[in-house]
N, C-alpha and C positions, 0 to 999 in steps of 0.2 A: 538323872536316870530316866529311861523310857518307861512306857506303860508295861507293867509286868503281868497284866491279866492274861489268861489263856486266850489265844486268838482263834482257836477252832470254832467254826460256826455251830458245832454240835455240843459245845460246852453248855451246861445248864444256864449260865449267865447270859449267853448269847443266843440261845435257841429260838426264843419267840421273835427275835428281831431278824432272823434269817428267813428269806422267802422260801416257800415250800418247793418251788421248781428247782432252785439251786441245791437244796438239800437232797431232793429226790434224784437229781442228776448225779450227784456224788455217790449216793447209795447204789444206784443202778450200775454205775461204772465199777464200783468196788465189787458188786455181786457177780460181775462178769469175769473177774480174775480167777484163774484156774486154782490158785491156792485157797481162795475163799470157798469155791465150790467143793474142793476135796475135803476141807475141814468141816464144812457143813454136812456133807454126806456122812463122814465119820461120826459126827455128833448126833445126827438123827438116828443112826444105827445104834449108838450107845444108849440113848434114852428110850428108844423103841416104844413110841407112843402107840397105844392100842385102842381099838374101837370101844366106845363108851367112856373113855377117860376124859378128864378135864385138863386142858393144856393152857398154859399162860406164857405169852411172849412179852418180855419186858423190854421196852424201847423198840416197838414193832416197826417203826419207820414206814416203809412202803407196804409192809404187810406180807412180804414174800414168804417168810418162814412161818408166819401165822397160818397162811394158806396151806403150807406143807403139813403143819400140825393138824389142821382141820381135816385134811384128806385122810390122815392116819387115824384120827379118833372117830371119823365118820359122823353121820348125822345123829347117831346115838350118843355122841359125846359133845364136848364143847371146847372151842378154841377161841381164846380172847387175847387180843393184842392191846397192851397198855402203851399209849403214845401221848406225850404231853404237847406236842406241836399240833395245833388245830389243822393247819394246812396238810401236813403229812397224814394226820388221822383221816381227813376227808378223802385224800388220795387213796389211802389204803382201803377205805370202805368202798370206794368206787371200783378199784381194781378187783376186789373180792367179788363184788356184784357182777362185774364183767366176766369173771372166770367161773361164775356159778358156784362160788365157795361159800360155805357156811361160817367162815371166819368173821368175827365181829370185833369192833375196836372201841375202846373207852379211854377217857382222859385219866391220867394218873402219873405218879412219880415213882421212880425206882426205890426211893428211900421211904415211901409211904404208900404202899400198894393198896388199891381199892378192892381188896380181896380178904375174905374171912380167914381165920386161922385154919390150917390143915385142910384147905379147900382145893388144892391142885395136886394132880397126879404127876404132872410133867411141867417143868419150867424151862424156858429157853431165854437166854440173855446174851446177846452178841454185841460186842464192841460198845458197851454202855459204860462199864466201870472206868474206862480211861477218861471219860468226860465228867466224872463225879468227884466232888471235893470230899465226900464222906462215903467212900465205897464200902467200908465196914458196915455201915447202916443198911446198905442195899443187900449185902450178904446175909445179914440178920433177917431182913424181910423175906428173902428167898426161903430161908430155913423155917420161918414162921408159917408161910402159906403152904409149904409142902406137907402132904399127908405122910404118915409112916409108910415107908417103902417107896415114896415118891422120888423121882429122879430130876436132876437139873443138868443142863448143858450150859456151861459158862465159858464164853469165848472172848478173848481180848488181845489187843496189840501190846507189845513192849517196844516203845519207840527208841529205847537205847540200843536196839538191834539194827537200827537203820544203817545201811551201807550204800555209799555213792562212789562210783569209780568210772572214769579217771578223775584226776584233779590233784592239786597240791594238798597234802595231808592237812595242813593247818587251816586251809580255806574250807575244805570239806568238813572238818570238825566244827567249824563255825556254823555251817549250814545245818549239819545234823543235830547240833546242840539246839538249834532253833526248833527242830521237830519236838524236842523234849519240852520246850517252854510253851508250845502251842496246846498242850493237853493239860487238863487239871491233874490227872493221875497218870503220868507218862510211862511209869513202870508197871502198869496194870497187869500185864501178862504174867510176870514172874510171881505176883502176889496171890493169884487166884486160889491155889491149893491151900495156902495158909489161911486165907480169909474164910473159905468154906469150912475148913477143919475147926476154926475157932467157934463156929456156930453149932458144932456137933455133927455136921454132915460127913459122910464117909466117902472118900475118893475111890472111884471104881476104875478110872482110866484117865490118862493124860496124853494129849496129842499136840502137834504143832505143824504149821506150814509156813514156809517163806513165801511172802507175796512179792513176786519178782516182776518188775516192769519189762515190757517189750524191749529187747536190747537194741532195736532199731529206732526207738522213739524216745525223746526226752519228755518227761512229764513237766512241761513248761509252767503250767499254773502253780504246781507245788514248788518246783525249783526256784522260780522267780520270787514267790512269796518268801521262801527261806533266804534267798540271796539278798533281797531288799531289806529284810529284817536284820540280817547280819550286818549289812552296810549301815543302816540307821543306828545300830548299837555300837558302831565303830570297831567291829571285830575284823572287818576286811576293808580293803580300799576298792575304789571303782575299777582300778586296773586289775586287781585280783579277781573281782567279780567277773569282769569281761573275759579274762583269760579262762576262768572256769567254764563259762558259758561256751566259749569257743572249743575247749577241750571236749565238753560233753556233746556238742554238735558234731564234731569230727568223729568221735567214738560211735555215736548213733549212726552216722553215715557208713561206718564199717560194720555195723551190727555188733559192736563190741562194748556197748554201754552196760553197766550193771547198777541197778537201783533196786533195793529190796528192804523189807522190814518183816519181822517174824510175828505171826499170830499164834497164840497158845489157846488150848482148850482143855477143860476139865469136865469129866462126867462124875457126878457124885450122887449119893443116895441118902435119904433120911432113914436112920435105923428104925426097924419095926418095934 
């Protein structure tokens, strides 16, 4: 059998070995997706960070949402991004300085936050749980650091919702199954409500957005990664792979390609 370890560069086991520019490029590309922008807007409205509050961004990445939180809490508050990757943390710090933002960034892990109990009014955590082997511990950490009345926006992908069309159904299933094996916690999106409820947090709202690729372009880096993975595992033949690639290329040429995955969000509050 082949290596069964998660292949995502964002998984905790792989994170420090992945170059910052590669990770930042992926995060910037994801941030430009319309579905991501819409769900982020919904989530920021839901947590409604206010001047003077303390905001925490878990898995801050390039720091884009930490900067949004910093603008909301203003200089009278505090916005901190927790990011374990030193290269991303340095990039986030530089981007904040270039933007004149008061956002700051510290080293830390989602399952052991460098924050005191009941020290945050607002917590943001986006697309982190899918990369965690112990997401329940991260949910408990969120509950621990929130003050009574504090709010959290928890957003994550459910890779079982991946759709790729056209293509032979069995071949497509082999590729989309690879998307499940690439994440440590591939069904993260559907578990968010229950994980927060288990910590005593109260759900205020639930949202979702389908992240849909441009129907005129094939996301070749992702498709080829999944295709070659399925080939190595013996799930498809070279002929089936090549036929799928040809079908996707033709569909993109007609503007008829569909590739999507669904991102879910939960707004919750710690009872007073």
